[in-house]
C-alpha positions in Angstrom: 187.6 79.6 80.7 191.0 78.3 79.5 192.5 80.2 76.6 195.7 79.7 74.6 198.3 82.3 73.3 200.5 81.0 70.5 203.7 82.5 69.1 205.8 81.2 66.3 209.2 82.0 65.0 209.3 81.4 61.3 211.6 81.5 58.3 209.2 83.4 56.1 206.4 85.9 56.3 204.1 83.8 54.0 201.1 81.9 55.3 202.9 78.7 54.6 206.1 79.7 56.4 208.6 77.2 57.7 208.3 77.1 61.5 211.5 77.4 63.5 209.8 77.3 66.9 206.4 77.1 68.6 205.7 78.7 71.9 202.3 78.7 73.6 200.7 79.2 77.0 197.4 78.3 78.5 195.8 80.9 80.8 192.7 81.1 82.9 191.4 83.5 85.6 194.4 85.8 85.0 197.1 83.2 85.4 199.3 81.3 83.0 198.6 77.7 83.9 200.7 75.7 81.4 203.4 76.2 78.8 204.5 74.6 75.5 207.7 75.1 73.6 209.7 73.3 70.9 212.2 74.2 68.2 211.7 72.7 64.8 214.0 71.2 62.2 213.7 73.6 59.2 214.7 70.8 56.8 211.6 68.9 57.8 209.5 71.9 57.1 211.0 72.3 53.7 210.3 68.6 53.0 206.6 69.1 53.4 206.5 72.2 51.3 206.7 75.0 53.9 208.3 78.2 52.7 211.7 79.7 53.5 212.4 83.3 52.4 215.9 84.5 51.9 215.0 88.0 53.3 213.7 86.4 56.6 216.8 84.2 56.9 218.9 87.4 56.5 216.7 89.2 59.0 217.3 86.4 61.5 221.1 86.7 61.1 220.8 90.3 62.5 218.7 89.4 65.6 219.7 88.7 69.2 222.3 86.0 69.2 220.6 84.4 72.2 217.3 84.0 70.3 219.2 82.7 67.2 221.1 80.2 69.3 217.8 78.9 70.8 216.6 78.0 67.4 219.5 75.6 66.9 218.8 73.6 70.1 216.9 70.3 70.2 215.2 70.7 66.9 212.5 68.1 66.1 210.7 67.1 63.0 207.7 69.3 62.1 205.3 66.4 62.3 206.5 65.5 65.8 206.3 69.2 66.8 202.7 69.5 65.6 201.8 66.1 67.2 203.3 67.3 70.5 201.5 70.6 70.3 198.2 68.8 69.6 198.8 66.6 72.6 199.6 69.5 74.9 196.6 71.5 73.5 194.1 68.8 74.3 190.9 67.6 72.6 188.7 70.6 73.4 188.8 73.6 71.1 189.8 76.7 73.0 190.0 80.4 72.1 193.4 80.5 70.5 195.1 83.9 70.3 198.0 85.0 68.2 199.6 88.3 67.4 198.0 88.9 64.0 194.9 87.6 62.3 196.9 86.3 59.4 200.1 85.1 60.9 200.8 82.5 63.7 197.4 80.7 63.7 197.2 80.7 59.9 200.8 79.4 59.6 200.0 76.6 62.1 196.8 75.8 60.2 198.8 75.5 56.9 201.5 73.4 58.6 198.8 71.0 59.8 197.3 70.9 56.3 200.7 70.1 54.9 200.8 66.9 57.0 197.1 66.1 56.3 195.7 67.1 59.6 193.5 69.8 61.2 194.4 72.3 63.9 193.4 71.3 67.4 191.1 74.4 67.6 188.0 75.1 65.5 188.2 77.9 63.0 185.7 80.0 65.0 188.0 79.9 68.1 190.9 81.7 66.4 191.5 85.1 68.0 193.7 88.1 67.1 195.6 89.7 70.0 196.9 92.5 67.8 193.4 93.7 67.1 192.2 93.7 70.7 195.4 95.5 71.9 194.8 98.2 69.2 191.2 98.7 70.2 191.7 98.7 74.0 195.2 100.3 73.9 196.6 99.6 77.4 200.3 100.0 77.8 202.2 96.7 77.9 204.3 95.7 81.0 208.0 95.8 80.8 209.3 93.0 78.6 210.8 89.9 80.3 212.6 87.2 78.5 214.2 87.1 75.0 212.6 88.9 72.1 211.9 86.4 69.3 211.9 83.4 71.6 208.5 82.0 70.9 207.7 81.0 74.5 208.9 84.3 76.0 206.8 86.1 73.4 203.8 84.0 74.1 204.1 84.6 77.8 204.5 88.4 77.3 201.5 88.5 75.0 199.3 86.4 77.3 200.1 88.6 80.3 199.2 91.7 78.3 196.1 90.1 77.0 195.0 89.2 80.5 195.3 92.9 81.4 193.3 93.9 78.3 190.5 91.4 79.0 190.3 92.5 82.7 189.9 96.2 81.7 
């Protein structure tokens, strides 16, 4: 069964946060089989009413310079980012995991609502990686990639989730 792990980098902690980047992977039978990544123009998020918090912007200024620099590359309009994500995701609703029941998936859902569209997954296919890792509690592998790079985080989380689901 193909599943998806999503990770976002945002400019707010609210459920309608401005999205700075979207990272996602598809995985099946213990293997990552496809990846999606884009960085988003924050101004386009603000134009459709997504939230920017001063505290989060300040927090970003203290993060890894590599992760911060990545957020400034090849930014695309939020509508284009969401369309590209939908195209990559496909037409079939899949189990869609994120690190927190009320964060990444909810923020994506609200971004889609802001442009008058629905998420590519059905509400009942939304899954919480944070919950399952707390219940099963298997140590994570050594971290590879850049912290707070949405794609690197999605890959790391998916690899750990695969271990959890195989236990």
